[in-house]
C-alpha positions as CSV (number, residue, x, y, z in Angstrom):
1,M,0.0,0.0,0.0
2,P,1.2,3.6,-0.6
3,F,2.3,5.5,2.4
4,V,-0.5,7.6,3.9
5,H,-0.2,10.2,6.6
6,R,-2.8,9.1,9.1
7,A,-4.1,12.1,11.1
8,R,-6.2,10.8,14.0
9,S,-9.8,12.1,13.7
10,I,-12.6,12.4,16.3
11,C,-15.2,11.7,13.7
12,L,-18.1,9.4,14.9
13,L,-19.7,7.0,12.4
14,L,-22.9,5.3,13.4
15,A,-24.3,2.5,11.2
16,T,-27.9,3.1,12.4
17,G,-27.8,6.8,13.1
18,A,-27.6,9.9,10.9
19,T,-24.0,9.7,9.9
20,F,-22.5,7.7,7.1
21,A,-19.2,5.8,6.8
22,C,-16.9,7.2,4.2
23,G,-14.9,4.7,2.2
24,H,-15.0,1.0,1.5
25,P,-14.7,-1.0,4.8
26,Q,-11.8,-3.4,4.6
27,V,-9.0,-5.2,6.4
28,I,-6.0,-3.2,5.4
29,P,-3.0,-5.2,4.1
30,Q,0.3,-3.8,5.2
31,G,2.3,-3.2,2.4
32,A,-22.5,34.6,22.5
33,A,-21.3,34.9,26.1
34,T,-18.9,37.1,27.9
35,G,-15.2,36.3,28.2
36,G,-13.0,36.8,31.2
37,L,-13.3,33.2,32.4
38,P,-10.4,31.6,34.3
39,Q,-7.7,30.1,32.2
40,A,-7.7,26.8,34.0
41,A,-10.5,25.0,35.8
42,T,-9.8,23.9,39.4
43,A,-11.7,21.8,41.9
44,T,-12.8,25.1,43.5
45,D,-14.3,26.7,40.4
46,D,-15.6,23.5,38.8
47,P,-17.8,21.6,41.3
48,Y,-18.2,18.8,38.8
49,L,-14.5,18.0,38.3
50,W,-14.9,14.7,40.1
51,L,-16.9,13.4,37.2
52,E,-13.7,13.3,35.2
53,D,-12.6,10.3,37.3
54,V,-13.7,7.9,34.6
55,E,-14.0,4.7,36.8
56,G,-14.2,6.4,40.2
57,A,-16.9,4.9,42.5
58,Q,-18.7,8.2,43.0
59,A,-18.7,9.0,39.3
60,L,-20.0,5.5,38.3
61,A,-22.7,5.8,40.9
62,F,-23.7,9.0,39.3
63,V,-23.8,7.3,35.9
64,R,-25.9,4.4,37.1
65,D,-28.4,6.8,38.7
66,A,-28.6,8.9,35.5
67,N,-28.9,5.8,33.3
68,D,-31.7,4.4,35.4
69,K,-33.8,7.5,35.1
70,S,-33.3,7.8,31.4
71,L,-33.9,4.1,30.7
72,T,-37.0,4.1,32.8
73,E,-38.5,6.9,30.8
74,L,-37.4,6.0,27.3
75,Q,-37.7,2.2,27.3
76,A,-41.3,2.7,28.5
77,R,-42.1,4.6,25.3
78,P,-44.3,2.6,22.9
79,E,-41.8,3.2,20.1
80,Y,-38.8,1.8,21.9
81,R,-39.2,-2.0,21.7
82,P,-40.5,-2.2,18.1
83,L,-37.6,0.1,17.1
84,Y,-35.0,-1.9,19.0
85,D,-36.3,-5.2,17.5
86,R,-36.1,-3.9,13.9
87,L,-32.8,-2.2,14.4
88,L,-31.2,-5.3,15.8
89,A,-32.7,-7.5,13.1
90,M,-31.2,-5.1,10.5
91,L,-27.8,-5.1,12.2
92,D,-27.8,-8.9,12.4
93,S,-29.1,-9.4,8.9
94,R,-27.1,-12.0,6.9
95,D,-28.1,-10.1,3.7
96,R,-25.8,-7.2,4.5
97,I,-22.8,-6.7,2.3
98,P,-19.8,-8.6,3.6
99,Y,-17.2,-6.1,2.5
100,V,-13.9,-7.8,1.9
101,A,-10.1,-7.2,1.3
102,Q,-8.2,-9.4,-1.0
103,H,-5.0,-11.2,0.3
104,L,-3.7,-13.3,-2.6
105,D,-6.5,-15.6,-3.7
106,S,-8.5,-15.2,-0.5
107,L,-11.1,-12.5,0.5
108,Y,-11.2,-11.6,4.2
109,N,-14.2,-10.1,6.0
110,F,-15.0,-9.3,9.7
111,W,-18.6,-10.1,10.5
112,R,-21.1,-9.7,13.4
113,D,-24.6,-11.1,13.7
114,D,-26.8,-12.7,16.4
115,Q,-24.7,-15.8,16.4
116,H,-21.4,-13.8,16.5
117,V,-22.0,-10.9,18.8
118,R,-18.3,-10.0,19.1
119,G,-17.7,-11.1,15.6
120,I,-15.7,-13.5,13.5
121,W,-12.8,-12.9,11.1
122,R,-13.4,-15.1,8.1
123,R,-12.4,-15.8,4.5
124,T,-13.7,-17.1,1.2
125,N,-12.6,-17.2,-2.4
126,W,-13.9,-15.4,-5.5
127,A,-16.1,-18.2,-6.7
128,E,-17.9,-18.4,-3.4
129,Y,-18.1,-14.6,-2.9
130,R,-20.0,-14.2,-6.1
131,K,-22.7,-16.5,-4.7
132,A,-25.7,-15.0,-2.9
133,Q,-24.7,-17.0,0.2
134,P,-21.0,-17.7,0.1
135,H,-19.3,-20.4,2.2
136,W,-16.9,-18.9,4.7
137,Q,-14.1,-20.3,6.7
138,T,-13.6,-18.9,10.2
139,V,-10.1,-17.6,10.8
140,L,-10.7,-16.2,14.3
141,D,-13.8,-16.4,16.4
142,V,-13.6,-13.4,18.8
143,D,-16.6,-14.6,20.8
144,Q,-14.9,-17.9,21.5
145,L,-11.6,-16.1,22.2
146,A,-13.2,-13.8,24.7
147,K,-14.9,-16.7,26.4
148,D,-11.7,-18.8,26.6
149,E,-9.6,-15.9,27.9
150,G,-12.2,-14.2,30.1
151,E,-11.7,-10.9,28.3
152,N,-14.2,-8.4,26.8
153,W,-12.5,-8.4,23.4
154,V,-13.6,-6.0,20.7
155,W,-12.1,-6.4,17.2
156,A,-10.0,-3.4,16.1
157,G,-8.4,-4.7,12.8
158,A,-5.6,-6.6,11.3
159,T,-2.4,-5.6,9.5
160,C,-1.0,-8.5,7.3
161,L,2.5,-9.0,5.9
162,F,3.1,-8.7,2.2
163,P,3.6,-10.8,0.0
164,D,2.0,-14.0,1.4
165,Y,-0.2,-12.3,4.1
166,N,0.3,-15.4,6.4
167,R,1.3,-13.3,9.4
168,C,-0.9,-10.6,10.7
169,L,-0.8,-8.1,13.6
170,I,-4.3,-8.3,15.2
171,R,-5.6,-5.4,17.3
172,M,-8.2,-6.0,20.0
173,S,-9.4,-3.7,22.7
174,R,-11.1,-4.3,26.0
175,G,-14.6,-2.8,25.7
176,G,-14.0,-0.9,22.4
177,G,-11.6,1.9,23.3
178,D,-8.8,3.1,21.1
179,A,-6.1,1.5,23.3
180,A,-5.7,-1.9,21.9
181,V,-3.7,-5.1,22.5
182,V,-1.6,-6.2,19.5
183,R,-0.9,-9.9,19.0
184,E,0.8,-11.7,16.1
185,F,-1.5,-14.3,14.3
186,D,-0.7,-17.1,11.9
187,V,-3.4,-17.0,9.3
188,K,-2.5,-20.3,7.8
189,A,-2.6,-22.2,11.1
190,R,-5.4,-20.0,12.4
191,Q,-3.8,-19.4,15.8
192,F,-1.7,-16.8,17.6
193,V,2.0,-17.2,17.1
194,P,3.8,-18.6,20.2
195,N,6.4,-16.1,21.4
196,G,5.3,-13.8,18.5
197,F,5.1,-10.0,18.6
198,V,2.8,-9.0,21.4
199,L,2.0,-5.5,22.9
200,P,-0.1,-4.7,25.9
201,A,-3.1,-2.3,25.6
202,A,-2.0,1.1,24.3
203,K,-2.6,3.6,21.5
204,S,0.1,1.9,19.5
205,D,1.2,2.0,15.9
206,V,2.8,-1.2,14.7
207,Q,3.8,-1.8,11.1
208,W,5.6,-4.7,9.4
209,I,9.1,-4.2,8.0
210,D,9.7,-7.9,7.2
211,A,8.9,-11.3,8.8
212,D,11.3,-10.6,11.6
213,H,11.1,-6.9,12.2
214,V,8.4,-4.3,12.9
215,F,8.2,-0.6,13.5
216,V,6.7,0.0,16.9
217,A,5.4,3.2,18.4
218,T,3.8,2.6,21.7
219,D,3.8,3.3,25.4
220,F,7.4,2.5,26.4
221,G,7.0,3.9,29.8
222,P,7.3,7.3,31.5
223,G,8.1,10.1,29.0
224,S,7.4,8.0,25.9
225,L,4.0,9.6,25.1
226,T,3.0,13.0,23.8
227,Q,0.7,15.4,25.7
228,S,-2.1,14.0,23.4
229,G,-1.5,10.4,24.8
230,Y,0.0,9.0,21.6
231,P,3.6,7.6,21.1
232,R,6.4,10.1,20.6
233,V,9.0,7.4,20.1
234,V,9.2,4.9,17.3
235,K,11.6,1.9,17.4
236,I,12.6,-1.1,15.3
237,W,11.7,-4.4,17.1
238,Q,13.4,-7.7,16.1
239,R,11.6,-11.0,16.6
240,G,12.8,-13.0,19.5
241,T,13.9,-10.0,21.5
242,Q,12.3,-8.1,24.4
243,L,10.5,-4.9,23.6
244,S,12.9,-3.1,25.9
245,A,15.7,-4.1,23.5
246,A,14.1,-2.4,20.5
247,K,16.3,0.1,18.7
248,T,15.1,3.7,18.8
249,L,14.6,5.1,15.3
250,F,13.2,8.5,16.1
251,E,12.0,10.6,19.0
252,G,9.5,13.5,18.7
253,Q,8.7,16.1,21.3
254,P,6.1,15.9,24.1
255,S,4.2,18.8,22.3
256,D,3.9,16.7,19.1
257,V,0.7,14.7,18.4
258,E,2.5,11.5,17.6
259,V,5.2,9.8,15.6
260,S,5.1,6.6,13.5
261,A,7.0,4.7,10.8
262,Q,5.9,2.7,7.8
263,H,7.5,0.4,5.2
264,N,6.3,0.7,1.6
265,F,6.2,-2.8,0.1
266,R,5.6,-1.9,-3.5
267,P,8.0,-4.3,-5.4
268,G,11.0,-2.4,-6.8
269,F,10.3,0.6,-4.7
270,E,10.6,-0.6,-1.1
271,R,11.3,2.3,1.3
272,D,10.9,3.2,4.9
273,F,9.4,6.5,6.1
274,V,9.0,8.2,9.5
275,T,6.2,10.6,10.2
276,R,6.3,13.3,12.9
277,S,2.9,14.8,13.4
278,L,3.5,18.3,14.8
279,T,-0.2,19.2,15.1
280,F,-3.4,17.6,13.8
281,W,-2.9,19.4,10.5
282,T,0.9,19.5,10.1
283,H,3.5,16.9,9.9
284,E,7.1,16.2,8.8
285,L,8.0,13.2,6.7
286,F,11.4,11.5,6.6
287,L,12.9,9.0,4.3
288,R,15.1,6.4,6.0
289,A,18.5,6.1,4.3
290,G,20.6,3.6,6.3
291,D,21.1,5.1,9.7
292,K,20.0,8.5,8.5
293,L,16.6,10.1,8.2
294,L,16.3,12.6,5.3
295,K,13.6,15.1,5.7
296,I,11.4,15.5,2.7
297,D,11.0,19.1,1.6
298,K,7.3,20.0,1.6
299,P,4.9,22.4,3.3
300,D,4.2,21.2,6.8
301,D,0.4,21.2,6.2
302,A,0.7,19.3,2.9
303,N,-0.1,15.6,2.9
304,A,2.8,13.7,1.1
305,E,2.4,10.2,-0.1
306,I,5.0,8.1,-2.0
307,D,3.8,5.3,-4.1
308,G,6.3,3.6,-6.5
309,Q,8.2,6.2,-8.4
310,M,5.7,9.0,-7.7
311,L,5.4,11.5,-5.0
312,Y,1.9,12.9,-4.4
313,L,1.3,16.1,-2.6
314,T,-2.2,17.3,-1.4
315,L,-2.1,20.9,-0.5
316,R,-4.1,22.5,2.3
317,T,-2.8,26.1,1.6
318,P,-1.4,27.7,-1.5
319,W,2.3,26.8,-2.2
320,T,4.7,28.8,-4.3
321,V,7.6,26.8,-5.6
322,G,9.7,27.0,-8.7
323,G,8.2,30.3,-9.7
324,K,4.6,28.9,-9.7
325,T,1.8,29.0,-7.1
326,W,-0.3,25.9,-6.7
327,P,-3.8,26.3,-5.1
328,A,-5.0,24.9,-1.8
329,G,-6.9,21.7,-2.4
330,A,-4.7,20.7,-5.4
331,L,-3.2,17.3,-5.9
332,L,0.3,17.4,-7.4
333,A,2.5,14.5,-8.7
334,A,6.2,14.4,-9.3
335,D,9.0,11.8,-9.8
336,F,10.2,11.1,-6.3
337,V,13.8,10.5,-7.1
338,R,14.1,13.7,-9.2
339,Y,12.2,15.6,-6.5
340,Q,14.7,14.4,-3.8
341,A,17.5,15.6,-6.1
342,G,16.0,19.1,-6.1
343,E,13.7,19.2,-9.2
344,R,10.4,20.9,-8.6
345,Q,8.3,20.0,-11.6
346,F,4.8,18.8,-11.0
347,D,1.8,17.4,-12.8
348,L,-1.5,18.9,-11.6
349,L,-3.8,15.9,-11.1
350,F,-6.6,17.8,-9.5
351,E,-7.4,21.5,-9.2
352,P,-10.4,22.6,-7.1
353,T,-13.1,25.0,-8.0
354,P,-15.5,26.8,-5.6
355,R,-17.9,23.8,-5.7
356,T,-15.5,20.9,-6.2
357,S,-13.0,19.3,-3.9
358,L,-10.8,16.2,-3.7
359,A,-12.2,13.8,-1.2
360,G,-9.3,11.4,-1.7
361,W,-7.3,9.2,-4.0
362,T,-6.3,5.6,-4.3
363,A,-3.5,3.9,-6.1
364,T,-3.8,0.7,-8.0
365,R,-1.0,-1.1,-9.8
366,H,-0.7,1.4,-12.7
367,N,-3.5,3.9,-12.1
368,V,-4.6,6.6,-9.7
369,L,-8.3,6.9,-8.8
370,L,-9.6,10.3,-7.8
371,T,-12.7,10.7,-5.7
372,V,-14.1,14.2,-6.3
373,L,-17.0,16.0,-4.6
374,D,-19.0,18.1,-7.0
375,N,-21.5,20.1,-4.9
376,V,-21.3,17.3,-2.3
377,K,-22.0,14.5,-4.9
378,T,-19.3,12.1,-5.9
379,R,-17.5,11.7,-9.2
380,I,-14.7,9.2,-9.8
381,F,-11.9,9.6,-12.3
382,E,-9.3,7.1,-13.5
383,L,-5.8,8.6,-14.2
384,T,-3.1,6.7,-16.0
385,H,0.5,7.8,-16.3
386,V,1.6,7.3,-19.9
387,T,5.0,8.5,-21.2
388,G,5.1,11.6,-19.1
389,T,1.5,12.6,-19.3
390,W,-1.7,11.6,-17.5
391,R,-4.6,10.2,-19.3
392,R,-7.9,11.0,-17.5
393,R,-11.3,9.2,-17.7
394,E,-14.4,9.7,-15.7
395,V,-16.1,6.6,-14.4
396,K,-19.8,6.2,-15.0
397,L,-21.6,5.7,-11.7
398,P,-25.0,4.0,-11.1
399,G,-26.6,7.4,-10.1
400,V,-26.0,10.7,-8.4
401,G,-24.9,10.1,-4.9
402,T,-21.9,8.9,-2.9
403,A,-19.3,6.6,-4.3
404,S,-16.1,5.2,-2.8
405,V,-13.3,3.0,-4.2
406,A,-10.8,0.5,-2.8
407,A,-8.0,-1.1,-4.6
408,L,-8.4,-4.8,-5.1
409,D,-4.7,-5.6,-5.0
410,P,-2.7,-2.4,-5.4
411,Y,0.5,-4.3,-6.2
412,A,-0.8,-6.7,-8.8
413,S,-4.1,-5.4,-10.3
414,D,-5.8,-2.2,-11.5
415,D,-9.2,-3.6,-10.7
416,Y,-11.0,-2.0,-7.8
417,F,-14.1,-2.2,-5.6
418,L,-16.6,0.5,-6.3
419,N,-19.3,1.2,-3.7
420,F,-22.3,3.4,-4.4
421,T,-25.2,4.7,-2.3
422,D,-27.5,7.6,-1.8
423,F,-30.2,8.5,0.8
424,L,-32.8,6.2,-0.6
425,T,-30.6,3.6,-2.4
426,P,-29.0,0.8,-0.4
427,A,-25.3,0.3,-1.1
428,T,-24.2,-1.5,-4.2
429,E,-20.8,-3.1,-4.4
430,L,-19.3,-3.4,-7.8
431,L,-16.1,-4.8,-9.2
432,A,-14.7,-2.2,-11.6
433,K,-12.1,-2.7,-14.3
434,P,-10.2,0.3,-15.7
435,G,-11.1,1.6,-19.1
436,T,-14.7,0.3,-19.0
437,D,-18.0,1.1,-17.4
438,Q,-19.2,-2.5,-17.6
439,H,-18.9,-3.0,-13.8
440,E,-19.7,-6.4,-12.3
441,R,-22.3,-6.2,-9.6
442,L,-21.1,-8.2,-6.6
443,K,-23.5,-7.4,-3.8
444,Q,-26.5,-5.3,-3.1
445,Q,-27.5,-4.2,0.4
446,P,-31.1,-5.1,1.2
447,A,-33.7,-2.3,1.6
448,F,-34.4,-1.9,5.4
449,F,-37.1,0.7,5.1
450,A,-39.9,1.7,2.7
451,T,-38.9,4.5,0.3
452,N,-42.1,4.9,-1.6
453,G,-43.1,8.5,-1.9
454,L,-39.8,9.8,-0.4
455,H,-37.9,12.6,-2.2
456,V,-34.5,14.2,-1.8
457,E,-33.9,17.9,-2.4
458,Q,-30.8,20.0,-2.1
459,L,-31.4,23.5,-0.7
460,A,-29.3,26.3,0.6
461,A,-29.5,28.7,3.6
462,T,-27.8,32.1,4.0
463,S,-25.5,32.2,7.0
464,K,-24.9,35.3,9.1
465,D,-22.0,36.5,6.9
466,G,-23.9,35.9,3.7
467,T,-22.3,32.5,2.8
468,Q,-24.6,30.0,1.1
469,I,-24.8,26.8,3.1
470,P,-26.1,23.8,1.2
471,Y,-28.2,21.1,2.9
472,F,-30.1,18.0,1.9
473,V,-33.8,17.4,2.8
474,V,-35.2,13.9,2.7
475,A,-39.0,13.9,3.1
476,R,-42.3,12.8,1.5
477,E,-42.9,14.2,-1.9
478,N,-46.2,15.6,-0.9
479,L,-44.9,17.1,2.3
480,T,-47.3,19.7,3.7
481,R,-45.3,22.8,4.5
482,D,-47.3,23.9,7.5
483,G,-44.5,23.9,10.1
484,G,-45.8,20.7,11.7
485,N,-43.3,18.1,10.4
486,P,-41.1,16.4,12.9
487,T,-37.6,17.2,11.5
488,L,-34.2,15.9,12.5
489,L,-31.2,18.1,11.5
490,Y,-27.8,16.5,11.5
491,G,-24.4,18.2,11.3
492,Y,-20.7,17.8,12.0
493,G,-18.7,20.8,10.7
494,G,-15.1,19.9,11.7
495,F,-11.8,18.3,10.8
496,E,-12.4,18.6,7.1
497,V,-14.8,15.7,7.2
498,P,-17.5,15.9,4.5
499,L,-21.1,14.7,5.1
500,Q,-22.5,13.1,2.0
501,P,-25.7,11.4,0.9
502,G,-25.8,7.9,2.1
503,Y,-28.2,5.1,3.0
504,S,-28.9,4.6,6.7
505,G,-31.2,1.8,7.3
506,G,-31.5,2.6,11.0
507,M,-32.4,6.3,10.4
508,G,-34.8,5.3,7.6
509,L,-36.8,2.7,9.5
510,S,-36.8,4.7,12.7
511,W,-37.4,8.2,11.3
512,L,-38.3,8.5,7.6
513,E,-40.6,5.5,7.4
514,R,-42.6,6.9,10.3
515,G,-43.1,10.3,8.7
516,G,-40.1,12.3,9.9
517,V,-38.0,14.7,7.8
518,Y,-34.3,14.2,7.8
519,V,-31.9,17.1,7.0
520,L,-28.1,16.9,6.4
521,A,-26.3,20.2,6.7
522,N,-23.0,20.9,4.9
523,I,-21.6,23.6,7.1
524,R,-18.2,25.2,7.2
525,G,-15.5,23.3,9.1
526,G,-16.3,20.2,7.1
527,G,-14.6,19.0,4.0
528,E,-17.4,19.3,1.5
529,F,-15.6,22.0,-0.5
530,G,-12.0,21.3,0.4
531,P,-9.5,22.8,2.8
532,T,-10.7,26.4,2.4
533,W,-14.2,25.4,3.5
534,H,-12.7,23.7,6.5
535,Q,-10.3,26.5,7.4
536,A,-13.1,29.1,7.3
537,A,-14.3,27.7,10.6
538,V,-11.3,26.7,12.7
539,K,-10.0,28.3,15.9
540,E,-11.1,32.0,16.1
541,N,-13.6,31.4,13.3
542,R,-15.3,28.4,14.8
543,Q,-18.5,30.5,15.4
544,R,-19.1,30.4,11.7
545,A,-19.9,26.7,11.9
546,F,-22.4,27.4,14.6
547,D,-23.9,30.3,12.6
548,D,-24.2,28.0,9.5
549,F,-26.0,25.3,11.4
550,A,-28.4,27.8,13.0
551,A,-29.0,29.4,9.6
552,V,-30.0,26.0,8.2
553,A,-32.4,25.5,11.1
554,A,-33.9,29.0,10.5
555,D,-34.2,28.3,6.8
556,L,-36.2,25.1,7.5
557,I,-38.5,27.1,9.7
558,A,-38.9,29.9,7.2
559,R,-39.8,27.5,4.5
560,K,-42.3,26.0,6.9
561,I,-40.8,22.5,6.5
562,T,-40.9,22.5,10.3
563,S,-41.1,24.8,13.3
564,P,-39.2,25.1,16.6
565,Q,-41.7,22.9,18.3
566,H,-41.0,20.1,15.8
567,L,-37.2,20.5,15.1
568,A,-34.5,18.5,16.7
569,I,-30.7,18.5,16.1
570,H,-28.2,15.6,16.4
571,G,-24.5,15.5,16.4
572,G,-21.7,13.2,17.7
573,S,-18.1,13.9,18.7
574,N,-17.2,17.3,17.2
575,G,-20.9,17.3,16.1
576,G,-21.7,17.0,19.8
577,L,-19.9,20.2,20.4
578,L,-21.8,21.7,17.5
579,V,-25.3,20.8,18.8
580,G,-24.3,21.6,22.4
581,T,-23.1,25.1,21.4
582,V,-26.0,25.9,19.1
583,A,-28.5,24.7,21.7
584,V,-27.0,27.0,24.3
585,Q,-26.7,30.0,21.8
586,R,-30.0,29.6,19.9
587,P,-32.4,27.6,22.1
588,E,-35.4,29.2,20.6
589,L,-34.9,27.3,17.4
590,F,-35.2,23.7,18.7
591,K,-37.4,21.4,20.8
592,A,-34.9,18.6,21.3
593,V,-31.2,17.8,21.1
594,V,-29.2,14.6,20.8
595,C,-25.7,15.3,22.0
596,Q,-23.5,12.2,21.5
597,V,-19.9,11.5,22.8
598,P,-19.4,15.3,22.8
599,L,-16.8,17.9,23.6
600,L,-18.4,20.5,25.8
601,D,-15.9,21.8,28.2
602,M,-13.6,23.7,25.9
603,Q,-11.6,25.1,28.9
604,R,-10.3,21.6,29.8
605,Y,-10.7,19.6,26.6
606,H,-6.9,19.7,25.9
607,K,-6.2,18.1,29.3
608,L,-8.5,15.2,28.8
609,L,-7.4,12.0,26.9
610,A,-6.6,12.8,23.2
611,G,-7.8,16.4,23.5
612,A,-4.4,18.1,23.1
613,S,-4.1,16.7,19.6
614,W,-7.1,18.9,18.5
615,M,-5.6,22.2,19.5
616,G,-4.8,22.8,15.8
617,E,-8.6,22.7,15.2
618,Y,-9.9,24.6,18.2
619,G,-7.1,26.5,19.8
620,D,-5.2,26.4,23.1
621,P,-7.3,27.4,26.2
622,D,-4.1,28.1,28.1
623,K,-3.3,31.0,25.8
624,P,-5.3,34.1,26.8
625,D,-5.9,35.2,23.2
626,E,-7.2,31.8,22.2
627,W,-9.2,31.2,25.4
628,R,-10.9,34.5,24.7
629,Y,-12.7,33.1,21.6
630,L,-13.1,29.6,23.1
631,S,-14.8,31.1,26.2
632,R,-17.4,32.8,24.1
633,Y,-18.9,29.6,22.8
634,S,-17.8,26.7,25.2
635,P,-21.2,25.2,26.1
636,Y,-20.2,24.1,29.6
637,Q,-19.1,27.6,30.6
638,N,-22.0,29.4,28.9
639,V,-25.1,27.4,29.9
640,Q,-27.3,29.5,32.2
641,K,-29.8,28.7,35.0
642,D,-32.3,31.4,34.0
643,R,-32.7,30.5,30.3
644,T,-35.0,27.9,28.7
645,Y,-33.3,25.3,26.6
646,P,-34.6,22.5,24.4
647,R,-34.6,19.1,26.1
648,I,-31.2,17.4,25.6
649,L,-30.3,13.7,25.6
650,F,-26.6,13.2,26.3
651,L,-25.0,9.9,25.3
652,T,-21.5,8.8,25.9
653,S,-19.4,5.7,26.7
654,T,-17.3,4.9,29.8
655,R,-14.8,3.2,27.4
656,D,-14.4,6.3,25.1
657,D,-10.7,7.0,25.5
658,R,-10.7,9.6,22.7
659,V,-13.3,12.1,23.8
660,H,-13.5,12.0,27.6
661,P,-17.0,11.0,29.0
662,G,-16.4,13.8,31.6
663,H,-17.7,16.3,29.0
664,A,-21.1,14.8,28.8
665,R,-21.2,13.9,32.5
666,K,-20.4,17.4,33.7
667,M,-22.7,19.2,31.3
668,Y,-25.6,16.9,32.3
669,A,-24.9,17.4,36.0
670,K,-24.6,21.2,35.7
671,M,-27.8,21.5,33.6
672,R,-29.7,19.2,35.9
673,D,-28.7,21.1,39.0
674,Q,-29.6,24.4,37.3
675,G,-33.1,22.9,36.9
676,H,-33.1,22.1,33.2
677,D,-34.9,19.0,32.0
678,V,-32.2,16.8,30.6
679,L,-31.5,13.0,30.1
680,Y,-28.3,11.0,30.1
681,F,-27.2,7.6,29.0
682,E,-23.7,6.2,29.3
683,N,-22.8,2.8,27.9
684,T,-20.2,1.1,29.9
685,E,-18.6,-0.2,26.7
686,G,-18.2,0.9,23.1
687,G,-15.3,3.3,22.8
688,H,-15.9,6.5,20.7
689,G,-18.5,4.7,18.6
690,G,-20.6,4.4,21.8
691,A,-21.4,0.7,21.3
692,A,-19.2,-2.5,21.2
693,N,-21.7,-4.8,19.5
694,N,-25.0,-4.9,17.6
695,P,-27.3,-5.2,20.6
696,Q,-25.7,-2.2,22.2
697,L,-25.9,-0.2,19.0
698,A,-29.6,-1.1,18.6
699,K,-30.3,-0.1,22.1
700,M,-28.6,3.2,21.8
701,S,-30.3,4.1,18.5
702,A,-33.7,3.0,19.8
703,L,-33.2,5.3,22.8
704,I,-32.4,8.2,20.5
705,Y,-35.4,7.8,18.3
706,A,-37.8,7.1,21.2
707,F,-36.6,10.3,22.7
708,L,-37.1,12.2,19.4
709,W,-40.6,10.9,18.8
710,K,-41.6,11.8,22.3
711,E,-40.4,15.3,22.1
712,L,-41.4,16.2,18.5
713,R,-44.9,14.9,18.1
């Protein structure tokens, strides 16, 4: 696989909620308040600081009490049980697409259903996969493993060694957090390797070099982690030796986000790279040359990827080099060897426009596949490098919606998986061959809700500063615009993550099928229109994202699609910060809020778990100039006793080791004690996704929709 700079995101993706996974799931083969608030919270000025003790007895007693009250109310709702049963049946359906990754002649898939609650890692071949009901061979049964070992294992992925893929580094967490155990696994023997590579639970990055060596960045003990809680030291670990004997390759600084190393396995172009992430949005890249590390010259905020002979640079800000200025959002290509020798000649593979952006690119054996967003709808282009020029061809898609691609075997084939969906069309998995639009349909997701009479419309609202903010509305074609329609507005608006049309069976059966209107807002801070759209709402300009979201809500009301008494908002993670802030700033617009695994205390977020890694997005509260703008919107500091707010349902997870559950705990406790009517549910498992298995996910989603129907009818 080509080297990819992997910034750690806080994006939340829920299969049954209102967000949509971006990309083709696979096992990755390795190849308006006042300022003047204090600069740091203390136990004296924050009476709820004790709730940050994640597993403290007093804090967990608080959680149990809050959970009991919420479950008593919401599970008694007439909607809850039917929704839970349908959601669980959908999640456990054996007709779902079993997305696969190819390792030689085998296709691997990780699968959960009612018989495999924790899941199984399994494989099949192409002849079987083309059948409606393939025969699978189980490689690893996580349920059985958890039972045998008395552990609450949650699968977190596998990285397998090129070229035979017989050895894999399997990641499993206890309860679903980001911190995972790493264990070497023999795929052929279907068992863990005795005395193989093993790491205890940590936020590690481990990559193969060869059969006897790995790059390892992990918790090596005191001083080995950054302030964000990620590794700042990467070492080379040899088989048969203790981890303590691993040779240090590179050390970053405590103020960095993380460091890591990767080996590029493309035949004929094998190289080692070290990445030092300075902030969430900036990184340095080094080429390993013997015992030396050669820094690759590039803008710190440009994403550099080397695949074969080519260097690819994705720009986040304009770059002037060689007498020419390249625009933000562009994708450039250059010969890597000549680039390292000082040449600065580039081919422009993608140039953005005000309404187009590059969502990503994928390398196959000879080609580059571009995924482009055109007014938030996907277009796919095949690029082939031929005698110094690039031949470009647009791929015909099944419709207008969202598509993603994944290389079948990037070292041996130009074929690729093509996945397509939209709000009302279940996902279709195709096998695409370059140069033709005669794609082979492999799998079709079943329809989980009735779409008869439903209609999708793209509209736009005018934000406070005059910017046009697009949004999608999914509703009945004959919708009566009298302001009485229960409407759910979803947003994210951060970390350059685009929200695109996608089929959500859970949202469809729980909301659309029952007469609700669903709205997806493409506000600034996201990646719908490239890095400039994102950068328009970072740090001191974050208020623009909140203004955009409020503008969409106001536009829905002005068009009489809904009214404040029938409008709810939903967001998770950074989206939880979004809905928490807007609920506090503009409570008159909404009746209900679903605030999921949120950031809410922007005074202390950088001191909690991975929060320090996001200061490039939000700012540093310890700097007075930056706390000044953070303090104006931070929900926890700005919620007031004498204001009326929409009813809020807070949801989080005890096992979320990315966004600290203390955010939701403290906000709920403060609002409850101020006399506001709020609900709270904390799952004891699940990590940042909030659920560790299908029954937990069905429960959480049923609680959300039972709450929404109660509040918006």
